[in-house]
MARDO-222084 format. One record per atom (N, C-alpha, C): residue in three letters; residue number from 1; z, y, x; atom name. Coordinates in steps of 0.02 Angstrom, whole numbers, m for minus. Each point is the difference from the previous one (the first is absolute). Layout:
BEGIN
R   type   seq        w        v        u   atom
R    Ala   NUM        Z        Y        X     CA
...
# end
This chain:
BEGIN
R   type   seq        w        v        u   atom
R    Unk     1     3960     6227     1970      N
R    Unk     1      m34      m65      m14     CA
R    Unk     1       50      m52       m7      C
R    Unk     2       m3      m35      m56      N
R    Unk     2       51      m53      m11     CA
R    Unk     2      m34      m67      m21      C
R    Unk     3      m65       m1       m5      N
R    Unk     3      m38      m62      m19     CA
R    Unk     3       13      m27      m68      C
R    Unk     4       33       40      m45      N
R    Unk     4       15      m24      m68     CA
R    Unk     4      m62       m6      m41      C
R    Unk     5      m46       50        5      N
R    Unk     5      m58        1      m46     CA
R    Unk     5      m63      m17       37      C
R    Unk     6       m5        7       64      N
R    Unk     6      m59      m16       37     CA
R    Unk     6       14      m16       72      C
R    Unk     7      m48       m2       41      N
R    Unk     7       14      m14       71     CA
R    Unk     7        3       59       43      C
R    Unk     8       18       58      m31      N
R    Unk     8       15       62       39     CA
R    Unk     8      m62       34       22      C
R    Unk     9      m16       58      m31      N
R    Unk     9      m59       36       14     CA
R    Unk     9       m4       25       73      C
R    Unk    10       57        5       33      N
R    Unk    10        1       25       67     CA
R    Unk    10      m29      m54       50      C
R    Unk    11        1      m65      m21      N
R    Unk    11      m22      m55       44     CA
R    Unk    11      m71      m17      m25      C
R    Unk    12      m47       28       37      N
R    Unk    12      m68       m3      m24     CA
R    Unk    12      m38      m65       19      C
R    Unk    13       27      m41       45      N
R    Unk    13      m37      m57       22     CA
R    Unk    13       34      m67      m22      C
R    Unk    14       43        3      m48      N
R    Unk    14       33      m63      m21     CA
R    Unk    14      m48      m53      m17      C
R    Unk    15      m51       17      m42      N
R    Unk    15      m44      m48      m24     CA
R    Unk    15      m46      m31       58      C
R    Unk    16       m5       37       53      N
R    Unk    16      m43      m21       57     CA
R    Unk    16       42      m42       49      C
R    Unk    17       62        5        0      N
R    Unk    17       43      m37       51     CA
R    Unk    17       30      m61      m31      C
R    Unk    18      m20      m58       22      N
R    Unk    18       26      m62      m28     CA
R    Unk    18       74       m9       18      C
R    Unk    19       34      m36      m42      N
R    Unk    19       71      m20       17     CA
R    Unk    19       51       40      m40      C
R    Unk    20      m15       58      m26      N
R    Unk    20       52       39      m38     CA
R    Unk    20       m4      m17      m72      C
R    Unk    21       56      m15      m30      N
R    Unk    21        4      m11      m73     CA
R    Unk    21       55       43      m29      C
R    Unk    22      m11       25      m62      N
R    Unk    22       51       34      m37     CA
R    Unk    22       37      m49      m41      C
R    Unk    23       66       m2        8      N
R    Unk    23       40      m45      m37     CA
R    Unk    23       70       25       m7      C
R    Unk    24       42      m38      m37      N
R    Unk    24       68       15      m10     CA
R    Unk    24       44      m60       16      C
R    Unk    25       67        7       m8      N
R    Unk    25       45      m55       16     CA
R    Unk    25       m3      m57      m45      C
R    Unk    26      m32        8      m60      N
R    Unk    26       m3      m54      m47     CA
R    Unk    26      m65      m42        7      C
R    Unk    27      m39       15       55      N
R    Unk    27      m63      m35       10     CA
R    Unk    27        3      m74       20      C
R    Unk    28       61      m21       21      N
R    Unk    28        6      m69       22     CA
R    Unk    28      m27      m12       69      C
R    Unk    29       m9       49       40      N
R    Unk    29      m31       m5       63     CA
R    Unk    29       47       m1       58      C
R    Unk    30       67       m2      m14      N
R    Unk    30       50        1       50     CA
R    Unk    30       24       72       15      C
R    Unk    31       45        5       50      N
R    Unk    31       30       66       11     CA
R    Unk    31      m55       51       19      C
R    Unk    32       15       61      m14      N
R    Unk    32       58       28      m35     CA
R    Unk    32       m4      m12      m76      C
R    Unk    33       58       m9      m29      N
R    Unk    33        5       m9      m73     CA
R    Unk    33       13       60      m40      C
R    Unk    34       m1       58       34      N
R    Unk    34       15       66      m31     CA
R    Unk    34      m29       54       45      C
R    Unk    35       m7       59      m28      N
R    Unk    35      m23       58       43     CA
R    Unk    35       60       30       36      C
R    Unk    36      m11       55       35      N
R    Unk    36       53       30       42     CA
R    Unk    36       60       26      m43      C
R    Unk    37      m13        6      m64      N
R    Unk    37       57       24      m47     CA
R    Unk    37       33      m59      m34      C
R    Unk    38      m21      m60       13      N
R    Unk    38       30      m60      m30     CA
R    Unk    38      m31      m19      m65      C
R    Unk    39      m57       28      m17      N
R    Unk    39      m34      m11      m65     CA
R    Unk    39      m50      m59       10      C
R    Unk    40        9      m52      m38      N
R    Unk    40      m43      m59        9     CA
R    Unk    40      m67        7      m33      C
R    Unk    41       m8       50      m47      N
R    Unk    41      m62        9      m32     CA
R    Unk    41      m44       56       29      C
R    Unk    42       25       37       50      N
R    Unk    42      m35       55       30     CA
R    Unk    42      m52      m29       46      C
R    Unk    43      m56       34        9      N
R    Unk    43      m53      m24       44     CA
R    Unk    43        3       29       72      C
R    Unk    44      m28      m43       45      N
R    Unk    44       m4       22       69     CA
R    Unk    44      m61      m38       28      C
R    Unk    45      m21       19       60      N
R    Unk    45      m55      m35       33     CA
R    Unk    45       31      m52       48      C
R    Unk    46      m37      m57        4      N
R    Unk    46       23      m56       43     CA
R    Unk    46      m60      m30       34      C
R    Unk    47       11      m28       59      N
R    Unk    47      m51      m39       31     CA
R    Unk    47       m5      m69      m32      C
R    Unk    48      m59      m24      m13      N
R    Unk    48       m7      m67      m29     CA
R    Unk    48       20      m53       56      C
R    Unk    49       19      m58      m19      N
R    Unk    49       19      m51       47     CA
R    Unk    49      m58      m20       46      C
R    Unk    50      m63       11      m21      N
R    Unk    50      m54      m15       46     CA
R    Unk    50       m2       46       59      C
R    Unk    51       31       57       m4      N
R    Unk    51        2       51       54     CA
R    Unk    51       55      m10       50      C
R    Unk    52       34      m57       m4      N
R    Unk    52       57      m11       40     CA
R    Unk    52       m8       10       77      C
R    Unk    53      m60      m19       26      N
R    Unk    53       m7        5       70     CA
R    Unk    53      m58       50       19      C
R    Unk    54      m14       48      m45      N
R    Unk    54      m51       49       15     CA
R    Unk    54       26       69      m20      C
R    Unk    55      m43       50        2      N
R    Unk    55       27       68      m18     CA
R    Unk    55      m43       24      m60      C
R    Unk    56       29       51      m31      N
R    Unk    56      m33       33      m55     CA
R    Unk    56       18       75        6      C
R    Unk    57      m46       44      m24      N
R    Unk    57        9       72        9     CA
R    Unk    57       m1       34      m68      C
R    Unk    58       42       51       m7      N
R    Unk    58       m3       48      m53     CA
R    Unk    58      m15       66       29      C
R    Unk    59      m46       39      m28      N
R    Unk    59      m15       69       23     CA
R    Unk    59        6       49      m58      C
R    Unk    60       29       57       13      N
R    Unk    60        4       52      m49     CA
R    Unk    60      m67       36       m4      C
R    Unk    61       m7       42      m53      N
R    Unk    61      m52       49        0     CA
R    Unk    61       13       54       56      C
R    Unk    62      m45       45        7      N
R    Unk    62        4       52       50     CA
R    Unk    62       54       51      m19      C
R    Unk    63       47       17       47      N
R    Unk    63       48       54      m10     CA
R    Unk    63      m26       57       40      C
R    Unk    64       19       62      m26      N
R    Unk    64      m19       62       32     CA
R    Unk    64       47       12       61      C
R    Unk    65      m25       39       48      N
R    Unk    65       41       17       61     CA
R    Unk    65       67       32      m23      C
R    Unk    66       51       m9       44      N
R    Unk    66       65       27      m11     CA
R    Unk    66        8       64       40      C
R    Unk    67       51       40      m15      N
R    Unk    67       18       59       36     CA
R    Unk    67       72       12       m3      C
R    Unk    68       26       55       21      N
R    Unk    68       72       14        0     CA
R    Unk    68       28        0      m70      C
R    Unk    69      m39       26      m48      N
R    Unk    69       21        3      m69     CA
R    Unk    69      m12      m63      m42      C
R    Unk    70      m50      m37       21      N
R    Unk    70      m17      m61      m39     CA
R    Unk    70        1      m63       47      C
R    Unk    71       54      m36       m7      N
R    Unk    71        7      m61       40     CA
R    Unk    71      m11      m58      m51      C
R    Unk    72      m17      m58       26      N
R    Unk    72       m9      m59      m39     CA
R    Unk    72       54      m52       18      C
R    Unk    73       37      m23      m52      N
R    Unk    73       51      m52        8     CA
R    Unk    73      m22      m56      m50      C
R    Unk    74        1      m61       29      N
R    Unk    74      m16      m56      m40     CA
R    Unk    74       58      m49        4      C
R    Unk    75       32      m18      m59      N
R    Unk    75       53      m46       m1     CA
R    Unk    75      m25      m64      m32      C
R    Unk    76       14      m57       33      N
R    Unk    76      m23      m62      m29     CA
R    Unk    76       56      m52        8      C
R    Unk    77       m2      m50      m45      N
R    Unk    77       50      m53       m1     CA
R    Unk    77      m39      m66       20      C
R    Unk    78       30      m41       38      N
R    Unk    78      m35      m61       19     CA
R    Unk    78       48      m56        6      C
R    Unk    79      m24      m60      m12      N
R    Unk    79       40      m60        4     CA
R    Unk    79      m10      m36       65      C
R    Unk    80       50      m16       34      N
R    Unk    80       m1      m38       63     CA
R    Unk    80       18      m74      m19      C
R    Unk    81      m48      m41       12      N
R    Unk    81       14      m73      m15     CA
R    Unk    81       19      m39       62      C
R    Unk    82        5      m65       m6      N
R    Unk    82       15      m44       59     CA
R    Unk    82      m63      m11       40      C
R    Unk    83      m58       18      m25      N
R    Unk    83      m61       m9       35     CA
R    Unk    83        1       47       61      C
R    Unk    84      m29      m21       57      N
R    Unk    84       m4       45       56     CA
R    Unk    84      m63       43       m9      C
R    Unk    85        6       61       17      N
R    Unk    85      m56       46       m9     CA
R    Unk    85       24       70       13      C
R    Unk    86      m48       46       m2      N
R    Unk    86       16       72       11     CA
R    Unk    86      m35       43      m48      C
R    Unk    87       36       46      m30      N
R    Unk    87      m26       52      m45     CA
R    Unk    87      m13       61       42      C
R    Unk    88      m61       27       m1      N
R    Unk    88      m18       57       42     CA
R    Unk    88      m28       55      m45      C
R    Unk    89       21       64       13      N
R    Unk    89      m28       55      m33     CA
R    Unk    89      m39       38       54      C
R    Unk    90      m62       14      m17      N
R    Unk    90      m43       34       47     CA
R    Unk    90      m30       63      m31      C
R    Unk    91      m19       45       43      N
R    Unk    91      m32       63      m20     CA
R    Unk    91      m70        1       25      C
R    Unk    92      m49       15      m43      N
R    Unk    92      m70       m2       18     CA
R    Unk    92      m29       69      m14      C
R    Unk    93      m20       37       47      N
R    Unk    93      m32       64      m11     CA
R    Unk    93      m66      m10      m38      C
R    Unk    94      m16       46      m46      N
R    Unk    94      m59       m7      m43     CA
R    Unk    94      m52       45       25      C
R    Unk    95      m64      m19        4      N
R    Unk    95      m24      m63      m22     CA
R    Unk    95        0      m57       56      C
R    Unk    96       26      m54      m13      N
R    Unk    96       m6      m62       38     CA
R    Unk    96       20       11       74      C
R    Unk    97       57       31       12      N
R    Unk    97       24        4       68     CA
R    Unk    97       35      m64       17      C
R    Unk    98       26       m2       63      N
R    Unk    98       40      m61       20     CA
R    Unk    98       66        2      m37      C
R    Unk    99       29      m58       m9      N
R    Unk    99       64       m8      m36     CA
R    Unk    99       56        4       52      C
R    Unk   100       50       42       m8      N
R    Unk   100       57        8       43     CA
R    Unk   100       61      m27      m37      C
R    Unk   101       34      m53       26      N
R    Unk   101       58      m27      m30     CA
R    Unk   101       57       53        3      C
R    Unk   102       31       12      m56      N
R    Unk   102       57       51       m1     CA
R    Unk   102       64      m29      m19      C
R    Unk   103        1      m63      m22      N
R    Unk   103       64      m35      m20     CA
R    Unk   103      m12      m74       m5      C
R    Unk   104       47      m41       13      N
R    Unk   104       m7      m71      m13     CA
R    Unk   104       70      m32       m6      C
R    Unk   105        2      m57      m34      N
R    Unk   105       63      m42       m8     CA
R    Unk   105      m20      m71        4      C
R    Unk   106       37      m37       41      N
R    Unk   106      m14      m73       11     CA
R    Unk   106       50      m40      m40      C
R    Unk   107       42       28      m39      N
R    Unk   107       41      m36      m47     CA
R    Unk   107       60      m35       29      C
R    Unk   108       46       36       28      N
R    Unk   108       62      m29       28     CA
R    Unk   108       46      m22      m57      C
R    Unk   109        7       42      m49      N
R    Unk   109       46      m20      m59     CA
R    Unk   109      m47      m28      m51      C
R    Unk   110       11      m64      m15      N
R    Unk   110      m51      m35      m42     CA
R    Unk   110       24      m10      m73      C
R    Unk   111      m50      m11      m42      N
R    Unk   111       11      m12      m72     CA
R    Unk   111       37       56      m34      C
R    Unk   112      m23       61        9      N
R    Unk   112       27       56      m34     CA
R    Unk   112      m51       56       m2      C
R    Unk   113       10       47      m45      N
R    Unk   113      m42       58       m5     CA
R    Unk   113       27       50       51      C
R    Unk   114      m45       38       32      N
R    Unk   114       16       54       43     CA
R    Unk   114      m41       60      m21      C
R    Unk   115       19       62       20      N
R    Unk   115      m33       60      m13     CA
R    Unk   115      m13       38       59      C
R    Unk   116      m54       37        5      N
R    Unk   116      m14       42       55     CA
R    Unk   116      m34       63      m23      C
R    Unk   117       11       55       32      N
R    Unk   117      m38       62      m12     CA
R    Unk   117      m29       23       66      C
R    Unk   118      m63       14       m5      N
R    Unk   118      m38       24       61     CA
R    Unk   118      m21       70      m16      C
R    Unk   119        5       44       51      N
R    Unk   119      m23       68       m5     CA
R    Unk   119      m65        7       41      C
R    Unk   120      m52       29      m29      N
R    Unk   120      m62        1       35     CA
R    Unk   120      m20       77       16      C
R    Unk   121      m17       11       60      N
R    Unk   121      m28       67       19     CA
R    Unk   121      m67      m12       27      C
R    Unk   122      m49       29      m32      N
R    Unk   122      m72      m10       23     CA
R    Unk   122      m38       64      m13      C
R    Unk   123      m39       24       51      N
R    Unk   123      m39       62      m10     CA
R    Unk   123      m69      m19      m26      C
R    Unk   124      m12      m64      m11      N
R    Unk   124      m65      m22      m28     CA
R    Unk   124       14      m41      m63      C
R    Unk   125      m51      m10      m39      N
R    Unk   125        4      m46      m59     CA
R    Unk   125       17      m68       26      C
R    Unk   126       34      m43      m39      N
R    Unk   126       20      m64       26     CA
R    Unk   126       11      m49      m58      C
R    Unk   127        1      m66       19      N
R    Unk   127       19      m55      m44     CA
R    Unk   127       63      m34       31      C
R    Unk   128       37      m33      m44      N
R    Unk   128       58      m37       28     CA
R    Unk   128      m14      m74      m15      C
# end
C-alpha cells in the first residue's frame, strides 16, 4: 500500500475516522515536504492540523491467523514531527476483541521519516 492511487484498501475505516488526509509534499501544508524516498509528489497519509490535540485511528481489514509457515510482517514508514504525541500499533482479535498495544514511538528523533517492521503471531483472526 503506497497511497498513490487511493487510500489503501487494507485500511477499511479511513472514511469513518476524522483527521486523516491523503496528501503529498507539494500540498503546501507544511512538513513533510516529501515521502520516505524523498519524492515530493508521492502521496502519504497525514493528520490534519485540526487533529493536533486529539487522536485518530486507522484499522486494517481482517487478517487470517498465523502459524509456523505463515507469519505476518508489516513494514511502515512514519514521519516524526516536532509535535508531541505517540504513534501506537495495536492488535485487535476479530471479531471486536480488546486492543493490545504491540509497538509505540513517542518521537525522540524529530522532523524525519522513520521505518519499522512488526511481526505478528496470532492464532485468531485479527486487525492491526
